[in-house]
N, C-alpha and C positions, 0 to 999 in steps of 0.2 A: 504493500498500499504506500504510494507516494504521498507528498504532502498536499497534492491539487487532486486527489482522487475525489470523485464527485463534481469536479468543477466542469463547467463548459464555458470555453472561451471564444471569443472574435478577436482574430489579430488582422491588422491591416498592414499593407506593404510586407506582407510575410512570405512572398516567393523567394527571397533571398536575403542575405546580409543580418541584421539584425533581428529583422521580423523571422527567418526562416531559424536563425539559432532559437529565439524564444519558441517558437513552435516545436521545435525537437524537444526542448528541455519540457515543454509543458506536459507532451506525450509522455516522455519518460517518466515524469512525476505523477501520471495516473489522470491528467485531462484529457478532455475530448475538445477539439480544436476545429473551428473553421477559419480556414487560411483565406484571407482574401489579398486581391491585388489587381493589377492591369495587366500584368505580364502572365498571361493564361497557361502558357506551355510549363513554365517554371513552376508556377503554383500548383498545377494538376499533377505535375511529377512528384513534387515533395508531398503532395497530399497522400499519394498512392504509397510512396516510401514509407509513409508512418500508418499504413494501414487502415483498420476500421475506425480507430480513435480519431481521424482526422477526414475532413472534405474540402473543397475548393468551391470557392465562389469568387466569380468578377465582381469587384467593387472599385469604381472611380469614386474615392472619398468626397469629391468635390459636389457630388450629384444627391441631391436630396431624396430623389425616388430609388435611386440605388441602394441608398443606406436602408431603407424601409425593406428592400429585398432580400438584402444580406441578413439583417436580423430577424427577418421571418423565417428565412431558409435555415437560420442556426437553430431557432426554437424548434420548428420542424422536424429538422433532422436529429437533434440531440436533447429535446425535451424541456430545455431551460436555457437559461443564459446568466451567468454568474460573474464573467470578467470580460472586460472590454480593454485591449491593448491598442492606443492610436499611435502606431509606429510609421506610418506611411508620410514620405516627406520628400521635398526638393530641396538641392542646394544650388545657388546661383551665385557665382563668382563675378563681379565687375564694381568698378569703382561707382561711387554716388553719382557722379556726373555721366556715366555711361551704362548706368540701370535705366531702362527703359520703362514705362508704366506697363506695357504688357509683360515684362519681366518680372517687374514687382508682383504684380496681381496674380500672374500664375504661381508663383511661390505661397503667397498668402492664400490664394484659394485653395491649395492642396494641404499646406502646413496648419494653418491657423483655421481656416472655414471647415476644412475636414474634420480636425478635432472638436469642432463646436457640433457640427452635424452628428457626430459620432457619439458624443455624450447625450446630447439629448435624445438619440434614437435608442439608447439601452435604459434610460429610466424606469420605463413601464415595465418591460421584462424584468428587469431587475429587482424592482419593487414586488412584482407578483413572485419572485423567487426567493424572498425575504432579504434581500440585499446581495451587495456584489462589491466589486473592486473595479476601478477605471484607473488606467495605468497611461499616462500622456507623456510621450518622448518629446521631452524638450532637448535641450543642449548646454554646454558651457557657454555657448553664445545666447542664451536666454538667462544667464546671470552676469555677462558682461560683454561688451563690445570688441568686435574684430574688423580689421579693415577688410573692405571688399566685399562683405557680404551684409549688406543693408537691410535687404529683404528678408534674408533668412533670419537674421539676429531680430527684428520687428518680428516676424511668426513666433520665433522661439520665446521672447520676452511675453507675448500675447497667450501662447500656451500656459506658461508660468502662472500668469495672472488668472487665467479661466478656470485653472486648476483649484485655485483657491476659493473662488466663487462658487464652483460647483460643490466642493468640499462642504461650504456652510450651508448650501442649500438642500444638500442630499443626504447628509448625515442623519437626518430623521427617518429616511427610509433604509437605513443601514447600508448605506452606499458609500464606500470610502473612495477618494478621487487623490492621487498622489503623480506627481511629475518624477522623472527621470532626466538627468543631464549628463550624458556621457561626453567624454572629451574626444580625443582623435582615436577613432576605432577604424581597424582595418577592414572595410566594405568597398564593394565596388562603386557606390555611389562617391566615397571620400577620395579613393585613388584615381577615378576617372574624372576628378572636378575640373581637369582643364581641357578635357577632351581626349587625353591618351591616358595610358597608365603611367603611374606617378610613384616613385620611390619615397615612401612616407617615414622610412627609418631616422633621416635627419631630424624632422620634428619631434619625433617619438622620443631623441636622446635628450631633448631639452626638458622634461617632466620629471617629476621627482623619481618616477619608478624607471627611467631611462627608455622606456619602449611604448611602442604603439599599442592600445588596447585589442582585444578580440570580441568578436560579436556574442562568442558564448559567456564572456564575463558581462557582458550587460543583462545577458537572458537571466543569469543567475540573480541579480538585482531585481528583474521584472518579476521573475517567479516567487521570490519572496512577498513582493507587493501583493500579487495574485493570492497567496496563500493566507490561512488564518494566521500564522506566525505575526503578520503585520497587521493584526486586528485592531491596533490603536493607534494606527498611523492614518492619518489622513491630513489633507492641505499641506504636504510636506514636500520637501525637495530633496531626492536622492541624488548625490554626485557621484559619478564613476569615471574620473579623469586621470589617473595616474599622478594626481598631484598638480595639474596645472593651474587650478584657481588657489592654490597655497601661497603664490608668488605675487609679484605685480612688476611693473614695467622696468624697474632699478636692477632686477636681477641680472648678475653676469656671469 
């Protein structure tokens, strides 16, 4: 019996990277998981590899109607819904003066609006299930700024704030809401941020632990927040960044 036995989770952006690592960890811990993404082939392949405890559903998190369908499918497939992991996200690198309105709105639409729609969509089924846990993926860029990521940083600060409001509103329904703030994690989205494979190790050597993080390390934090081990945690920020936020700009 794993610590997520009996839990039903919906994970967004879960076809690869941090989302896929979380899906694998959840199933290993006993949960049943609805994997959602817009990358259908990879999502279906992952669900198939996890057996009867997992299924795949196409979900564009910026689409309100698709959220209704994903939540309904999860409840129909597994009988309830106890956990939502809002993991889907976009990263856009550009100077403020080079960021077009379309670029900005695209990032906000997925990262910020997608998280809002996700939280709102699961309140009813989680309340019916007697409560649940919402885990919103923010970032260290939701705690402090970094050059060239104005849209991404804005969206991640918004997720941090929405998390606290939702925690205050939903606590009476037994629904906990927390945000996770990863640092530099070795995923396709990060490695290919300039349009080509990038060596992340020089940046990793600058943090206290001297290395880049792995998706599985974030999955462990998410699994904790999904489980009853975190039953008194809500409205909080959980940082997993190798120590990058332990310093300031004067570090040499």
